VEXDREN-2710 file (C-alpha; in Angstrom, 1 decimal):
% VEXDREN-2710
k/r/px/py/pz
1/MET/0.0/0.0/0.0
2/LEU/2.9/2.4/0.8
3/GLN/4.3/1.8/-2.7
4/VAL/0.9/2.8/-4.2
5/TYR/0.2/5.9/-2.2
6/GLU/3.8/7.0/-1.5
7/GLY/3.7/10.6/-0.2
8/MET/-0.1/10.3/-0.1
9/MET/-0.1/7.4/2.3
10/PRO/-1.9/9.3/5.1
11/LEU/-4.8/9.6/2.6
12/ARG/-5.4/5.9/3.2
13/VAL/-5.4/6.4/6.9
14/LEU/-7.9/9.2/6.6
15/GLU/-10.1/6.9/4.5
16/GLU/-10.1/4.3/7.3
17/ILE/-10.9/7.0/9.9
18/ARG/-13.9/8.1/7.7
19/ASN/-15.1/4.5/7.5
20/TRP/-14.6/3.9/11.2
21/LYS/-16.6/6.9/12.3
22/LYS/-19.3/6.2/9.7
23/ARG/-19.7/2.7/11.2
24/GLU/-19.9/4.0/14.7
25/LYS/-22.5/6.5/13.7
26/GLU/-24.6/3.7/12.2
27/HIS/-24.1/1.7/15.4
28/SER/-25.5/4.5/17.5
29/LEU/-28.6/4.5/15.4
30/LEU/-28.7/0.7/15.3
31/VAL/-28.8/0.4/19.1
32/ARG/-31.7/2.9/19.3
33/SER/-33.5/1.0/16.5
34/VAL/-33.3/-2.5/17.9
35/VAL/-33.9/-1.5/21.5
36/PRO/-36.9/0.8/21.1
37/ALA/-37.8/0.6/24.8
38/LEU/-34.3/1.7/25.9
39/GLU/-34.5/4.3/28.8
40/ALA/-34.9/7.8/27.5
41/GLY/-31.6/9.0/29.0
42/TYR/-29.6/6.5/27.1
43/THR/-31.6/7.1/23.9
44/SER/-30.8/10.8/24.2
45/VAL/-27.1/10.2/24.8
46/LEU/-26.9/7.8/21.8
47/GLY/-28.4/10.5/19.7
48/LEU/-25.7/12.9/20.7
49/TRP/-23.0/10.3/19.9
50/GLU/-24.5/9.8/16.5
51/HIS/-24.1/13.5/15.9
52/SER/-20.5/13.5/17.2
53/PHE/-19.6/10.6/14.9
54/GLU/-21.1/12.4/12.0
55/GLN/-18.9/15.4/12.8
56/ALA/-15.9/13.1/13.0
57/GLU/-16.7/11.4/9.7
58/GLN/-17.1/14.8/8.0
59/THR/-13.8/16.0/9.4
60/ALA/-12.1/13.1/7.7
61/VAL/-14.0/13.7/4.5
62/GLN/-12.9/17.3/4.5
63/TRP/-9.3/16.3/5.0
64/ILE/-9.5/13.8/2.2
65/ARG/-10.9/16.4/-0.2
66/ALA/-8.3/19.0/0.8
67/ALA/-5.5/16.5/0.2
68/LEU/-6.9/15.6/-3.2
69/ASP/-7.5/19.2/-4.2
70/SER/-4.0/20.3/-3.2
71/ARG/-2.3/17.5/-5.3
72/LEU/0.7/17.9/-3.1
73/PRO/2.5/15.2/-1.0
74/PHE/1.8/15.2/2.7
75/SER/4.4/17.1/4.7
76/PRO/5.7/16.3/8.2
77/TYR/3.3/18.9/9.6
78/ASP/0.3/17.1/7.9
79/ILE/1.5/13.7/9.2
80/ASP/1.6/14.9/12.8
81/ALA/-1.9/16.4/12.4
82/VAL/-3.3/13.1/10.9
83/PHE/-1.8/11.2/13.9
84/GLU/-3.5/13.7/16.2
85/LEU/-6.8/13.0/14.5
86/ILE/-6.2/9.2/15.1
87/ARG/-5.6/10.0/18.8
88/VAL/-8.7/12.2/19.2
89/SER/-10.8/9.6/17.3
90/THR/-9.5/6.8/19.5
91/ILE/-10.4/8.7/22.7
92/GLU/-13.8/9.4/21.3
93/SER/-14.4/5.6/20.7
94/GLN/-13.1/4.7/24.1
95/GLN/-15.6/7.0/25.7
96/PHE/-18.3/5.5/23.5
97/VAL/-17.4/2.0/24.6
98/ARG/-17.5/3.1/28.3
99/LEU/-21.0/4.4/27.8
100/LEU/-22.1/1.1/26.3
101/ARG/-20.6/-0.9/29.2
102/LYS/-22.4/1.4/31.6
103/MET/-25.6/0.6/29.7
104/GLN/-24.9/-3.1/30.0
105/GLU/-24.6/-2.8/33.8
106/ASN/-27.4/-0.3/34.6
107/SER/-30.1/-0.6/31.9
108/GLU/-33.0/-2.7/33.1
109/VAL/-34.2/-3.1/29.5
110/LEU/-30.9/-4.5/28.4
111/ARG/-30.5/-6.8/31.4
112/THR/-33.8/-8.5/30.8
113/ARG/-33.4/-9.1/27.1
114/ALA/-30.5/-11.3/26.0
115/GLU/-30.9/-10.4/22.3
116/HIS/-30.5/-6.7/23.2
117/LEU/-27.4/-7.3/25.2
118/ALA/-26.0/-9.3/22.2
119/VAL/-26.4/-6.2/20.0
120/VAL/-24.6/-3.9/22.4
121/ARG/-21.8/-6.5/22.8
122/HIS/-21.4/-6.6/19.1
123/VAL/-21.2/-2.8/18.8
124/ILE/-18.6/-2.8/21.6
125/SER/-16.5/-5.4/19.8
126/GLU/-16.6/-3.4/16.6
127/SER/-15.4/-0.2/18.2
128/GLU/-12.7/-2.1/20.2
129/TYR/-11.4/-3.6/16.9
130/PHE/-10.9/-0.1/15.4
131/ILE/-9.4/1.2/18.7
132/GLY/-6.8/-1.6/18.7
133/LEU/-6.1/-1.1/15.0
134/PHE/-5.4/2.6/15.2
135/GLN/-3.5/2.4/18.5
136/PHE/-1.1/0.1/16.6
137/VAL/-1.0/2.6/13.7
138/ASN/-0.4/5.5/16.1
139/ASN/2.3/3.8/18.2
140/ASP/4.2/1.3/16.1
141/PRO/5.4/2.5/12.7
142/PRO/8.0/5.4/12.5
143/ARG/6.3/8.4/11.1
144/GLU/9.1/8.9/8.6
145/LEU/7.6/6.0/6.6
146/TYR/4.7/8.3/5.8
147/TYR/6.6/11.4/5.0
148/GLY/6.8/12.4/1.3
149/VAL/8.6/15.4/-0.2
150/PRO/8.5/18.1/2.5
151/GLN/5.7/20.5/1.5
152/VAL/3.5/22.5/3.8
153/HIS/-0.3/22.2/3.6
154/ALA/-2.3/24.9/5.3
155/TYR/-4.5/22.5/7.2
156/SER/-6.3/23.5/10.4
157/ALA/-4.8/22.0/13.5
158/ILE/-6.6/19.0/14.9
159/PRO/-8.7/20.3/17.9
160/ALA/-8.1/18.9/21.3
161/PRO/-10.6/16.4/22.8
162/GLY/-13.7/18.1/24.0
163/ILE/-13.9/20.4/21.0
164/ALA/-13.2/17.7/18.4
165/HIS/-14.1/18.1/14.8
166/GLN/-15.0/21.8/15.0
167/GLN/-12.4/22.9/12.5
168/GLN/-11.9/21.9/8.9
169/PRO/-8.8/21.6/6.6
170/HIS/-8.0/24.3/4.1
171/THR/-5.7/24.1/1.1
172/THR/-3.6/26.8/-0.5
173/ASP/-1.6/26.9/-3.7
174/ARG/2.2/26.7/-3.8
175/ALA/2.6/30.5/-3.9
176/GLU/0.5/31.0/-0.8
177/GLN/2.5/28.3/1.0
178/ALA/5.8/29.9/0.1
179/GLU/4.6/33.2/1.4
180/ALA/3.4/31.5/4.7
181/LEU/6.8/29.8/5.1
182/THR/8.6/33.1/4.6
183/ALA/6.4/34.9/7.1
184/THR/6.3/32.3/9.9
185/GLY/8.7/29.5/9.1
186/GLU/5.9/26.9/9.5
187/GLY/2.9/27.9/7.3
188/THR/-0.5/29.1/8.3
189/TRP/-3.5/27.4/9.7
190/SER/-7.1/28.3/8.7
191/GLN/-10.5/27.4/10.0
192/GLN/-12.1/27.7/6.6
193/PRO/-13.2/24.6/4.7
194/PRO/-11.6/23.9/1.3
195/SER/-13.3/25.5/-1.7
196/GLN/-15.5/22.9/-3.3
197/GLN/-17.4/23.1/-6.5
198/PRO/-20.6/21.1/-6.2
199/ILE/-20.4/17.8/-8.0
200/THR/-23.3/16.8/-10.2
201/VAL/-23.7/13.1/-9.8
202/GLU/-24.3/11.6/-13.2
203/GLY/-23.9/8.2/-14.8
204/GLN/-25.7/5.0/-13.7
205/LYS/-29.1/5.2/-12.0
206/LEU/-30.4/3.2/-9.0
207/PRO/-32.4/0.3/-10.4
208/PRO/-35.8/-0.1/-8.8
209/LEU/-36.5/-3.2/-6.8
210/PRO/-38.2/-5.9/-9.0
211/TYR/-40.8/-6.4/-6.3
212/ALA/-42.4/-4.6/-3.3
213/TYR/-40.5/-3.9/-0.2
214/ASP/-42.5/-6.5/1.8
215/ALA/-42.6/-9.1/-0.9
216/LEU/-39.9/-11.3/0.7
217/GLU/-41.5/-11.3/4.2
218/PRO/-41.2/-13.1/6.6
219/TYR/-37.7/-13.9/5.5
220/ILE/-36.5/-10.4/4.9
221/ASP/-38.7/-7.6/6.3
222/ALA/-39.8/-4.5/4.5
223/GLU/-37.9/-2.1/6.7
224/THR/-34.6/-3.9/6.0
225/MET/-35.3/-3.9/2.2
226/ARG/-36.2/-0.3/2.2
227/LEU/-33.1/0.8/4.1
228/HIS/-30.8/-1.6/2.2
229/HIS/-32.0/-0.6/-1.3
230/ASP/-32.9/3.1/-0.8
231/LYS/-30.1/4.1/1.5
232/HIS/-27.1/1.7/1.2
233/HIS/-27.3/0.8/-2.5
234/ARG/-28.0/4.4/-3.4
235/SER/-25.1/5.6/-1.4
236/CYS/-22.8/3.0/-3.1
237/LEU/-24.0/4.2/-6.5
238/GLU/-23.6/7.9/-5.8
239/ALA/-20.1/7.2/-4.6
240/LEU/-19.4/5.3/-7.8
241/ASN/-20.6/8.1/-10.0
242/ASN/-18.6/10.7/-8.0
243/ALA/-15.5/8.5/-8.2
244/LYS/-15.9/8.3/-12.0
245/LEU/-16.0/12.1/-12.3
246/MET/-12.9/12.5/-10.1
247/LEU/-11.0/9.8/-11.9
248/ALA/-11.6/11.6/-15.2
249/SER/-10.3/14.8/-13.7
250/ALA/-7.2/13.0/-12.4
251/ARG/-6.5/11.6/-15.8
252/GLN/-6.8/15.0/-17.4
253/ALA/-4.3/16.3/-14.8
254/ASP/-2.0/13.3/-15.5
255/ASP/-1.9/12.7/-11.7
256/TYR/-1.0/9.1/-11.1
257/VAL/-1.5/9.1/-7.3
258/LEU/-5.0/10.5/-7.7
259/MET/-5.7/8.1/-10.5
260/LYS/-4.8/5.1/-8.2
261/HIS/-7.0/6.5/-5.4
262/TRP/-10.1/7.1/-7.6
263/GLN/-9.6/3.9/-9.5
264/ASN/-9.7/2.0/-6.2
265/GLU/-12.9/3.9/-5.3
266/CYS/-14.5/3.0/-8.6
267/THR/-13.6/-0.6/-8.1
268/MET/-14.9/-0.7/-4.6
269/HIS/-18.2/1.0/-5.3
270/GLY/-18.6/-0.4/-8.8
271/VAL/-18.4/-4.0/-7.6
272/GLY/-20.7/-3.0/-4.7
273/HIS/-23.3/-1.7/-7.2
274/TYR/-23.0/-4.7/-9.4
275/LEU/-23.4/-7.2/-6.6
276/HIS/-26.3/-5.3/-5.0
277/THR/-28.1/-5.4/-8.4
278/LEU/-27.5/-9.1/-8.7
279/PHE/-28.6/-9.6/-5.1
280/TRP/-32.1/-8.1/-5.8
281/LEU/-32.5/-10.1/-8.9
282/SER/-31.4/-13.3/-7.2
283/MET/-34.5/-13.2/-4.9
284/GLY/-38.2/-13.2/-5.5
285/PRO/-41.5/-13.8/-3.6
286/GLN/-42.0/-17.1/-5.4
287/GLY/-38.4/-18.3/-4.7
288/GLY/-37.0/-21.0/-2.5
289/GLY/-36.7/-24.7/-2.7
290/GLU/-34.1/-26.8/-4.6
291/ALA/-32.5/-25.6/-7.8
292/THR/-34.3/-26.4/-11.0
293/GLY/-33.4/-26.4/-14.7
294/THR/-29.8/-26.3/-16.1
295/ILE/-28.4/-24.9/-12.9
296/ALA/-29.5/-28.0/-11.0
297/ALA/-27.6/-30.3/-13.2
298/ASP/-24.5/-28.1/-13.0
299/ILE/-24.7/-28.0/-9.2
300/THR/-24.8/-31.8/-9.1
301/SER/-21.9/-32.0/-11.6
302/SER/-19.8/-29.4/-9.7
303/PHE/-20.6/-30.3/-6.0
304/GLY/-22.1/-33.8/-6.0
305/SER/-25.6/-32.8/-4.9
306/PHE/-27.8/-29.8/-4.1
307/GLU/-27.5/-30.6/-0.4
308/VAL/-23.7/-30.6/-0.5
309/PHE/-23.7/-27.3/-2.4
310/GLN/-26.2/-25.7/0.0
311/SER/-24.1/-26.8/2.9
312/LEU/-20.9/-25.4/1.4
313/PHE/-22.5/-22.1/0.4
314/THR/-24.0/-21.7/3.9
315/ALA/-20.7/-22.4/5.6
316/ALA/-18.9/-20.0/3.3
317/ALA/-21.5/-17.2/4.0
318/ASN/-21.3/-17.8/7.8
319/SER/-17.5/-17.6/7.7
320/VAL/-17.3/-14.2/5.9
321/GLU/-15.1/-12.1/8.2
322/GLY/-16.6/-8.8/9.2
323/ALA/-18.5/-7.9/6.0
324/GLY/-18.7/-9.0/2.4
325/TRP/-20.4/-11.4/0.0
326/VAL/-20.5/-15.0/-0.9
327/VAL/-21.0/-15.9/-4.5
328/MET/-21.8/-18.9/-6.6
329/ALA/-20.1/-18.2/-9.9
330/TRP/-19.5/-19.8/-13.3
331/SER/-15.8/-20.4/-14.1
332/PRO/-15.3/-20.4/-17.9
333/LEU/-11.7/-21.5/-17.4
334/ASN/-12.7/-24.6/-15.4
335/ASN/-16.1/-25.1/-17.0
336/GLN/-17.8/-25.5/-13.7
337/LEU/-19.5/-23.7/-10.8
338/GLU/-17.5/-22.4/-7.9
339/ILE/-18.2/-20.8/-4.5
340/VAL/-16.1/-17.7/-3.8
341/HIS/-15.8/-15.0/-1.1
342/ALA/-15.7/-11.3/-1.5
343/ASP/-14.7/-10.2/2.0
344/LYS/-14.5/-6.7/0.7
345/ASN/-15.9/-5.6/-2.7
346/ASN/-12.5/-5.0/-4.2
347/HIS/-11.6/-8.7/-3.9
348/LEU/-14.0/-9.4/-6.7
349/SER/-12.4/-7.2/-9.3
350/ALA/-9.8/-9.6/-10.6
351/TRP/-11.8/-12.9/-10.4
352/PRO/-11.9/-14.8/-13.7
353/VAL/-15.5/-15.9/-12.9
354/ILE/-19.0/-14.7/-13.6
355/PRO/-21.3/-14.3/-10.6
356/LEU/-24.7/-16.1/-10.8
357/LEU/-26.0/-16.1/-7.2
358/VAL/-24.9/-13.7/-4.6
359/LEU/-25.7/-13.3/-0.9
360/ASP/-25.0/-10.0/0.9
361/MET/-23.3/-10.6/4.3
362/TRP/-22.7/-6.9/5.2
363/GLU/-24.5/-6.1/8.5
364/HIS/-26.9/-3.7/6.9
365/ALA/-28.4/-6.6/5.0
366/TYR/-29.7/-8.4/8.1
367/TYR/-29.0/-6.7/11.4
368/LEU/-32.3/-4.9/11.9
369/GLN/-34.2/-8.2/11.7
370/TYR/-31.7/-10.9/12.7
371/LYS/-29.3/-8.9/15.0
372/ASN/-26.1/-10.9/15.2
373/ASN/-27.8/-14.2/14.3
374/ARG/-26.2/-14.5/10.8
375/ARG/-27.0/-18.2/10.4
376/ASP/-30.7/-17.5/10.9
377/TYR/-30.5/-14.8/8.1
378/ILE/-28.7/-17.2/5.8
379/ASP/-31.2/-20.0/6.4
380/ALA/-34.1/-17.6/5.8
381/TRP/-32.5/-16.3/2.6
382/TRP/-32.6/-19.7/1.0
383/HIS/-36.4/-19.4/0.9
384/THR/-36.1/-16.3/-1.4
385/VAL/-33.7/-17.6/-4.1
386/ASP/-35.2/-17.2/-7.6
387/TRP/-33.7/-20.1/-9.6
388/GLN/-35.2/-19.0/-12.8
389/GLN/-33.1/-15.8/-12.7
390/VAL/-30.0/-17.9/-11.8
391/ASN/-30.7/-20.1/-14.9
392/GLU/-30.9/-17.1/-17.1
393/ARG/-27.6/-15.7/-15.9
394/LEU/-26.0/-19.2/-16.3
395/SER/-27.2/-19.3/-19.9
396/GLN/-25.5/-16.0/-20.6
397/ALA/-22.4/-17.0/-18.8
398/ARG/-22.0/-20.2/-20.7
399/SER/-22.2/-18.2/-24.0
400/THR/-19.2/-16.1/-23.0
401/ASN/-16.1/-16.6/-25.1
402/TRP/-13.2/-16.8/-22.6
403/PRO/-9.7/-17.2/-23.9
404/SER/-8.1/-20.4/-22.8
405/LEU/-4.7/-20.4/-20.9
END
């Protein structure tokens, strides 16, 4: 990763902070959603935490935009500020975990409902994972590894805990930086956000669901389908369209570092959009049961029997680490079906296979209804599989001319 980002390596760290805080923001909402009878005081505090995490996420977003707009390597001054952002974000998460542990101890609602306690324990474990990860980043590697060509960005200083995420980064051009260096020896710091032109999101459109939100009940409820399709898939598609615009701009500027960054974003969100679209099409209100048609014969040929295939696919889905997808795909090179993981969307980009049947194992696909009972979600999902759609995709996949090795 260091070889790819070089002087922009802190950009990758900022992306992880953004994702970290976005996840904690969603978890604050999740706890309030799945424990509707939670005491009013805790509900109110969780709402404040959601707002705090939103501010933290937007701080990271502003820094990312400022870094990309400036098109300059990160300086030692910037590196120190990024590490300070890690420190402040870690303290914030530690305080959030302490609140959740207090809730476990003192909330009558949580103590009397094992499934609610399981949700809170899961949220704690997620935050502790990120805390441990970024404590390692902050303490272990020498910062010189992240330093590029010494240049000074006029970013705002990271605020101290207690007033975190109030200030935003600001970029200047090289002439302004040189003037600041001459005047102060260090550069200037501004509280103004970077100048941003609004981006018109163009390109691919969100495909409508091929059935009603409640069509898959009781296996997947209407609220989950609405949030999953209208919020998460839409967000993925908007990020893809934005990344395409920014990639085109980077190519015009002949900026290799930015091209690598936005190409990664296009891959991540492009594969996410593709798999989400297949996910909706893989299900239907009349689905379920054993495979029929050509796909049934290929399943028997590739795995021995439908029962063996179903067992292997279920085990693969249940073993997805963190978040991702499990996919039954056609391999033109091997002329057979295969089961593959996509623990993160990017892992799919180089597969020499064609997805036929996909199962979304990201938390947003099941947590509102099934909490942390992933196996229950997987077992229920089998009742929705539309084998007719899978057969149609298999027919198209078999007609693909794939060069032999």
